[in-house]
C-alpha positions as CSV (number, residue, x, y, z in Angstrom):
1,M,-0.1,-0.1,-0.1
2,N,1.5,3.3,-1.2
3,Q,1.1,6.7,0.7
4,S,-2.1,7.8,-1.2
5,G,-3.5,3.8,-0.2
6,E,-3.3,2.8,-3.6
7,K,-2.6,-0.9,-3.9
8,V,0.5,-1.5,-5.3
9,D,1.3,-5.0,-6.8
10,R,4.7,-6.8,-5.8
11,M,5.3,-10.1,-6.6
12,E,5.0,-12.9,-4.1
13,T,8.6,-14.5,-3.1
14,G,7.5,-17.6,-0.7
15,P,7.7,-17.3,3.0
16,N,11.7,-16.7,3.4
17,A,12.3,-13.5,4.5
18,G,15.7,-13.2,3.0
19,R,13.9,-12.7,-0.4
20,A,13.0,-9.0,0.8
21,G,16.5,-8.2,-0.8
22,F,14.9,-9.3,-4.4
23,L,12.2,-6.9,-4.5
24,Q,14.2,-4.3,-3.2
25,G,15.9,-3.9,-6.6
26,W,13.6,-2.2,-9.3
27,F,16.5,-2.2,-12.1
28,L,16.7,-4.8,-14.5
29,V,19.5,-7.4,-14.3
30,A,18.5,-8.8,-17.4
31,V,18.8,-8.7,-21.4
32,T,16.1,-8.0,-23.8
33,V,15.7,-10.6,-26.5
34,L,13.7,-10.2,-30.0
35,Y,12.7,-13.4,-31.4
36,C,9.3,-15.4,-32.4
37,L,8.8,-18.3,-31.0
38,L,6.3,-21.2,-31.7
39,P,2.6,-20.2,-31.7
40,S,1.0,-20.9,-28.3
41,V,-2.1,-22.2,-27.4
42,A,-4.6,-21.2,-24.1
43,A,-7.5,-19.9,-22.2
44,S,-8.5,-17.3,-19.7
45,A,-11.4,-15.9,-18.1
46,E,-13.4,-13.5,-20.1
47,I,-13.6,-9.8,-19.4
48,E,-16.5,-8.1,-19.2
49,R,-17.1,-4.9,-20.8
50,L,-19.3,-2.1,-19.4
51,F,-19.7,1.5,-21.2
52,W,-19.9,4.5,-19.4
53,D,-22.9,6.5,-20.9
54,K,-24.0,8.6,-17.8
55,V,-26.1,5.9,-16.6
56,P,-24.9,4.3,-13.6
57,L,-23.4,1.1,-13.7
58,S,-24.5,-1.8,-11.7
59,I,-21.9,-4.2,-10.4
60,T,-22.3,-7.1,-7.8
61,L,-19.7,-8.7,-5.7
62,P,-19.8,-12.5,-4.7
63,V,-19.0,-12.5,-1.0
64,G,-15.8,-13.3,-0.3
65,R,-14.1,-13.0,-3.6
66,E,-11.7,-10.4,-4.9
67,R,-13.3,-8.6,-8.0
68,W,-11.5,-6.3,-10.6
69,V,-12.7,-3.0,-12.3
70,T,-10.3,-1.2,-14.4
71,F,-11.3,2.2,-15.5
72,P,-10.1,4.2,-18.7
73,G,-7.7,6.2,-16.2
74,D,-6.5,6.6,-12.8
75,V,-9.2,6.7,-10.3
76,R,-9.8,7.6,-6.8
77,V,-12.8,5.7,-5.0
78,G,-15.5,7.7,-2.5
79,M,-16.7,5.0,-0.6
80,P,-20.2,5.7,1.5
81,S,-19.9,5.1,5.4
82,E,-22.6,2.9,5.2
83,L,-20.3,0.6,3.3
84,S,-17.1,0.6,6.0
85,G,-16.3,-2.5,7.3
86,K,-18.8,-4.4,4.6
87,V,-16.4,-4.2,1.6
88,R,-12.3,-3.7,1.1
89,T,-11.5,-1.1,-1.6
90,Q,-8.2,-1.1,-3.0
91,S,-7.1,1.0,-6.1
92,H,-3.8,1.2,-8.6
93,H,-3.4,2.4,-11.7
94,G,-7.0,2.5,-12.9
95,T,-8.0,-0.8,-11.5
96,V,-10.1,-0.9,-8.7
97,Y,-9.9,-4.2,-6.1
98,W,-13.3,-5.1,-4.1
99,L,-13.7,-8.0,-1.8
100,A,-17.1,-7.9,-0.1
101,K,-17.0,-9.7,3.3
102,Q,-20.7,-9.7,3.5
103,S,-24.0,-9.2,1.5
104,F,-25.3,-5.5,1.0
105,E,-27.9,-3.9,-0.6
106,A,-26.8,-1.5,-4.0
107,Q,-25.2,1.5,-3.0
108,R,-24.1,4.5,-5.2
109,I,-20.6,5.0,-5.7
110,E,-18.6,7.9,-6.9
111,I,-15.4,7.1,-9.0
112,H,-13.4,10.1,-9.9
113,E,-10.7,10.6,-12.5
114,T,-7.6,11.8,-10.5
115,D,-7.0,14.3,-13.2
116,G,-10.4,16.1,-12.7
117,S,-11.7,15.3,-15.8
118,G,-14.7,13.2,-15.2
119,I,-16.5,11.1,-12.8
120,Y,-18.4,7.4,-12.9
121,L,-21.2,6.2,-10.9
122,V,-21.4,2.8,-9.6
123,D,-24.3,1.1,-8.2
124,L,-22.4,-1.7,-6.1
125,S,-24.1,-4.6,-4.2
126,A,-22.8,-7.8,-3.0
127,S,-24.8,-11.2,-2.5
128,Q,-23.9,-14.3,-1.4
129,E,-26.0,-16.3,-4.2
130,Q,-24.5,-19.1,-6.5
131,G,-23.3,-18.1,-9.8
132,I,-22.6,-14.4,-9.3
133,P,-19.5,-13.6,-11.8
134,V,-16.0,-13.0,-10.3
135,N,-14.6,-12.3,-13.7
136,P,-12.8,-8.6,-14.2
137,I,-14.6,-5.8,-15.5
138,E,-13.4,-3.5,-18.0
139,V,-15.3,0.0,-17.9
140,L,-14.8,2.1,-21.4
141,N,-16.2,5.4,-22.2
142,K,-18.9,5.5,-24.9
143,R,-18.8,8.0,-27.3
144,P,-21.5,10.3,-28.8
145,H,-23.2,9.5,-32.2
146,G,-20.8,11.0,-34.5
147,F,-17.8,10.8,-32.7
148,E,-16.2,7.9,-34.7
149,K,-16.8,9.7,-38.3
150,A,-15.0,12.7,-36.8
151,D,-12.2,10.9,-35.5
152,S,-11.9,9.0,-39.0
153,D,-11.7,12.3,-40.7
154,R,-9.2,13.5,-38.4
155,N,-7.4,10.6,-38.4
156,R,-6.9,10.9,-42.3
157,R,-6.0,14.7,-42.1
158,N,-3.1,13.8,-39.4
159,A,-2.1,10.9,-41.6
160,R,-0.5,13.5,-44.1
161,V,1.1,15.5,-41.4
162,P,4.5,14.0,-40.0
163,R,4.1,14.0,-36.0
164,K,6.9,13.8,-33.6
165,A,5.0,14.3,-30.3
166,Q,4.0,11.7,-28.3
167,Q,5.2,8.6,-30.3
168,A,4.0,5.2,-28.9
169,P,6.6,3.7,-26.4
170,G,9.0,1.1,-27.9
171,L,10.1,-2.5,-26.6
172,V,12.6,-0.9,-24.2
173,T,10.0,1.8,-22.7
174,L,7.3,-0.8,-22.1
175,T,9.7,-3.2,-20.5
176,R,11.0,-0.5,-18.3
177,F,8.0,1.1,-17.1
178,A,6.6,-2.2,-15.9
179,A,9.7,-3.1,-14.2
180,Q,9.8,0.3,-12.4
181,Q,5.6,0.1,-11.7
182,L,6.4,-3.4,-9.9
183,Y,10.2,-2.4,-8.0
184,A,10.4,1.3,-7.6
185,P,9.6,3.1,-4.5
186,S,6.1,4.7,-4.7
187,R,7.8,8.2,-4.7
188,M,9.7,7.7,-7.8
189,L,6.3,6.1,-9.7
190,K,5.5,8.2,-12.8
191,A,2.4,8.0,-15.1
192,S,2.8,8.0,-18.7
193,P,0.3,9.4,-21.4
194,S,1.0,6.9,-23.4
195,I,0.9,3.7,-21.2
196,H,-2.3,2.2,-19.4
197,R,-3.0,-0.4,-17.3
198,V,-5.1,-3.5,-18.8
199,V,-6.6,-6.2,-17.2
200,V,-4.8,-9.5,-17.0
201,T,-6.0,-12.9,-15.3
202,R,-3.9,-13.5,-12.6
203,R,-4.2,-17.3,-13.3
204,A,-1.2,-19.4,-12.7
205,L,0.4,-21.5,-15.7
206,H,2.4,-24.3,-15.6
207,N,3.3,-24.9,-19.4
208,L,4.6,-21.4,-20.4
209,I,8.3,-22.6,-20.3
210,R,8.9,-26.1,-21.9
211,G,10.7,-28.4,-20.0
212,E,10.9,-27.1,-16.8
213,S,8.8,-27.1,-13.4
214,I,8.3,-23.4,-13.2
215,E,4.9,-21.8,-12.4
216,A,4.1,-18.3,-14.1
217,L,1.8,-16.1,-12.7
218,P,1.0,-13.2,-14.5
219,V,1.5,-10.1,-12.2
220,A,0.1,-7.0,-14.1
221,S,-0.1,-5.7,-17.9
222,W,0.1,-2.5,-19.3
223,Q,-0.8,-1.2,-23.1
224,G,1.2,1.3,-24.9
225,G,0.0,2.1,-28.7
226,E,-0.2,-1.3,-30.4
227,L,2.0,-3.0,-27.9
228,Y,1.4,-4.6,-24.8
229,V,3.9,-5.5,-21.9
230,T,3.0,-8.2,-18.9
231,A,5.0,-8.5,-15.8
232,V,5.0,-12.6,-14.6
233,Q,5.9,-13.5,-11.9
234,L,8.4,-17.0,-12.5
235,R,9.1,-19.5,-9.6
236,N,11.0,-22.6,-9.4
237,T,8.8,-25.6,-8.2
238,G,11.8,-28.3,-8.7
239,K,14.6,-29.4,-6.8
240,A,17.3,-28.3,-9.1
241,P,18.5,-24.8,-10.2
242,V,16.9,-23.5,-13.7
243,E,18.8,-21.5,-16.1
244,L,16.0,-19.3,-18.3
245,D,16.3,-19.4,-21.7
246,P,13.7,-17.2,-23.7
247,R,13.8,-19.9,-26.5
248,R,11.7,-22.1,-24.4
249,I,8.9,-19.8,-23.6
250,R,5.9,-20.6,-25.4
251,G,4.4,-18.0,-27.7
252,R,5.0,-15.4,-30.5
253,W,6.5,-12.5,-28.2
254,K,8.2,-9.5,-29.4
255,A,10.6,-9.5,-26.7
256,A,11.4,-11.4,-23.6
257,T,13.2,-9.6,-20.5
258,F,14.4,-11.8,-17.2
259,Q,14.8,-9.9,-14.1
260,H,17.2,-12.8,-13.3
261,V,18.5,-15.3,-15.8
262,R,18.8,-18.4,-13.0
263,L,16.4,-19.8,-10.9
264,H,17.7,-21.7,-7.5
265,P,15.9,-24.7,-6.4
266,S,12.6,-24.4,-4.8
267,G,12.4,-23.4,-1.3
268,S,15.6,-21.0,-1.4
269,E,15.8,-17.1,-1.4
270,A,16.2,-16.7,-5.0
271,D,13.8,-19.4,-6.5
272,T,11.6,-16.3,-7.9
273,T,12.1,-13.9,-10.4
274,A,10.1,-12.2,-13.2
275,V,9.9,-12.1,-17.0
276,Y,8.2,-9.0,-19.1
277,L,6.9,-10.2,-22.2
278,V,6.0,-8.0,-25.0
279,S,3.6,-8.7,-27.6
280,D,1.2,-7.2,-30.0
281,R,-2.2,-8.8,-28.5
282,P,-3.4,-8.9,-25.0
283,F,-2.0,-11.7,-22.8
284,H,-4.7,-14.2,-22.7
285,E,-4.8,-14.2,-26.2
286,M,-1.2,-15.0,-26.4
287,I,-1.5,-17.8,-24.3
288,R,-4.5,-19.4,-25.5
289,G,-3.9,-23.5,-24.9
290,V,-1.1,-23.4,-22.7
291,M,-3.3,-23.9,-19.8
């Protein structure tokens, strides 16, 4: 938790307190590898998309199960006092994490964009009934009728004019940004106008790296331009050390950067590291069939 009360993602490193040293270093001790590997195959929970059109969004939480809601930009959540002790609320880089501790009727929640540009209204409730969805939610702004045509005309005009400002981030920039979001102290974190957080399902993969006993857990994902970068925790579950080789990663990735290139045996202080995977599609599409 940072000073503003937001949830800051940090990778699990096991029970050994000695791994704190691993989490303190936020710089990359790795080499970026550009390559294409074999196509991958895998499945992921479907993302529910809600469109904000000034009509309050209705969201129901399953009691005892965390649900994530991602907004177009960084937000601040205003929770009514009536929900104190009934639901846990955490927010980080545009994603709100709600965990209902008991059932409650719908309450109006105000979600403010931190740059002051807008507000979202959510009618939040919680239920113990069976079948309440737990899949992530992505909130999108619904544009007024005619905006699509205006954007298309503007894009055609801009295509004729060379533009230098705000170019899409490249592979190295995306990788560095992801590493800083995970490891840098909160006071050093800086938002990027060209990179934003996207939903990624935190579901462990056991076949992401061929031929090794490694558990891979997606931690967070961001999009910049047409590229995505996903931070994935790698944990050695075997008794032998592992030398990490990007050629063994399933999927056609644009780039891969290991935080460390060697994993010690399971249970040691250095059995966990991270890999930053850059792709031209969302992570869940890239790993379709691996699980």
